[in-house]
N, C-alpha and C positions, 0 to 999 in steps of 0.2 A: 818673866825669868824663872827659868828651872835650871839649877845646877845640877849637874850629873854626879851622883853617889860615888864614893870611892870604889865601890865594886865594880863599877862599870867600866872603869878603865882597864885596859889591857896590860898584863904584866910585862916588864921589859924581858927581851930575850934571854939576858943572862941571869934573870931571876928565875927561870923555868928549871925545873928539878927532873933529874932523870928517873925513870920508872924501874921498879925493881927487876924488870926483865932486862934492864940495860938500855932500852930504846927512849931517846931523848923525847921529851914533850913538845920541845919546841918546834918551829917549822921545818928546820933542817931534818930533826930526827923523825918526823912525819913523812917527809920525803924519802928517808931511808927505808922507812919499814912499809912503805908501798900505801900508807893512810892517805886520805885526802887532805890536802893542804888549802886553808882558808885564810885569804889575806887578812892581814889585821886592819881592823877599820880605823880612819882617821880619829886623832884625840881631840874632843870636844869637850871644856868643862861648862858650858852653858848650852842649853837650847833657847834658839831663838826661833819662834814659830811663824816664819813666813810661809807663804803658800803659792800666792800669784809671783811675786817677784822679790828680791832682797836688795832694797834700792837704799842708798845712802844720797839724801838730797841736801846740799848745803848752800847757803849763801856766801858770796865771794866779796872779799874787803874791797876789792878795786871797784871803783865806780863804771858804768858803762861808757865805751869809747876810748878808754885809756888802756896802756898796755898790752900784752900779745893776747891771742885768743887763749881763754882757758884751758881748753880742751887740747890744743897743741902742746902746752906746757906739761900737763897731766900725761899725754901718751909719751913724752920723752923720759919722764920719771917711772911711768907704769911698766915701759918696755925693760925697764932693769929687774923688773918683777917676771916677766915672761909675758906681759899682755902683747897681743898682737893684733893689728887690725885686718880684717877679713874682707872688708868692702871700701870702696873710696867714700871719703866722707861727705855729708851732706850738709849745706849752709842756706840760709836764707837771710837777705839784707840789702842794704843799699848799693853794696858793692866797695864800701869805704867804711874803714873803722871795723869794729867788731861786728860780726853778723847777729842778728835778731835771735836765730836758732842756729844751732850748730850741733851736729850728731854724728857718732862714729859707731859703727859694729866692730867688735874684737872678739879676741878668744884669750882665756886663760886656763891653763890646766884641764882643758877640756871642756869648760863652761863657756857658754854665750855671756859675751859682755857688752852692754849697752853703756855708751857715755853721751851726756847731752848737757848743752849751756844754753840758757834762755835769758833774754833780757826781759825784766818785767817792770812793774810800777813805772808806767809810763816812759821808760826807757832809761830809768836811774839806776836799776839794780840788776846785777847778773847773778843767775841761780845756776848751780851744776848738778848733774846727777850721774851716780854710778850705780849701774843696775845689773843684778845677776839673777840666776833663776831662783825659785824658793828653797829655802835650806834643806828641804829633805834631799834636793839633789846636789847642793853645795857640799853637805857634810860627807858625803860619798867620795867627794874629790880631793878635798884638801883639808888639812888640820885647823884649828882655830888660829893659831898664831900667824901664819901666813895670810888669813883672811882679813886678821886686824892689820897687819903690815900693809896689805892692799888699800884698804881702807884710809888709813892714815897717810900714806904716800899720796893718795887721791886728794884727801882735804889740804894737806900741805902744798901740793902743786898749784891748785886752784885757789890758795891763800883764804880758805873758808874761815869765817868769824865764827858761825855755829851752824847747826844743821840736825837731821832726824833720820831715824831708820824706819822707812815706811813698807808698807807691802801694797802699793798700788794707790793707796788713799792720796788725796791732795793733802798739801802741807802749807802752813802759813810761817814763812820764815821771817816775819818781823820780830825783832827781838821782844820778849816779853819784858814789861817794866817793872814787874814783882814777882817776888817768890811765889805767891799764889797763882801767877800767870804761868809760870814755868811748870807747877803742879798741874794746871789744867792742861798745859800742853802735852804733858807726859801722857795724861789719860788718852789723848787722840792717837797717839803712835805707839810702837813697840820700844823705842829709844830715842834719846835725844844725844846730840854732841854740843857739848856747851864748852865756853872757855874755861881753861884750867884757872881754878880759884873762886869760880862762882859757887856762893855759899847759898844753898837752898835745902831747907829741912824737908827731906822727902817722907818721913814717916813711914807708913807701911805701904806707899804706892810706888816706890822706885829704889834703886840702890846705885851708888856709883861704882860701876863695876871696873874700870881701867882709866889710864891716862895714856893717849897716843902721843908717843915722845915727840914725833916730828912735827904735827899740827899743834900740838899742845891743847888739844880738845878732850875734855872728859867724856867719857861714854857713860850715859844714865840709862840703864835699863829698867824696864816696868816689871 
């Protein structure tokens, strides 16, 4: 995890001062003076170096075969944040109960979104994933707070117990039995989503970055 230094943050518009010649240095002043206006970059406090994809993969609390389809619930909640399906959903199963595989392509703030749920572990466990492009593309379109709000809404909607922030690599969503197990797990991924209150001494390997209010998951970043 790389925290952005304070000087990298753009000043608020009301903090910009007038120049001696009376031309305001903010965007409105630039437009009035005929100078080129450059849009302010979205604000991020941390750099998450995903390249292939920025994917949140979680384990769902409900067992396979019970309750509504996770992605159906997720799409209802994510629609409140502006996520819109762009294609018809795809599913594979027996035609009864939850599908073994369920996926949906969508769009959010100009970014492609892929949603997926999969039944694993011999039909006992449901895993769900929310994938967006690499962070170099994400940070050009959204601020950090809406990103975590999206992650939180998804995790809460699918009733996630825990998960990981991955960049295309496979993820083991079996809960680690010990602190050492979680420390090994953070070495495999860019971040983890753990139940709030999970006490792990991360040392220099990772840091507890934030707690997502709706899902109650703690964000641990390497």
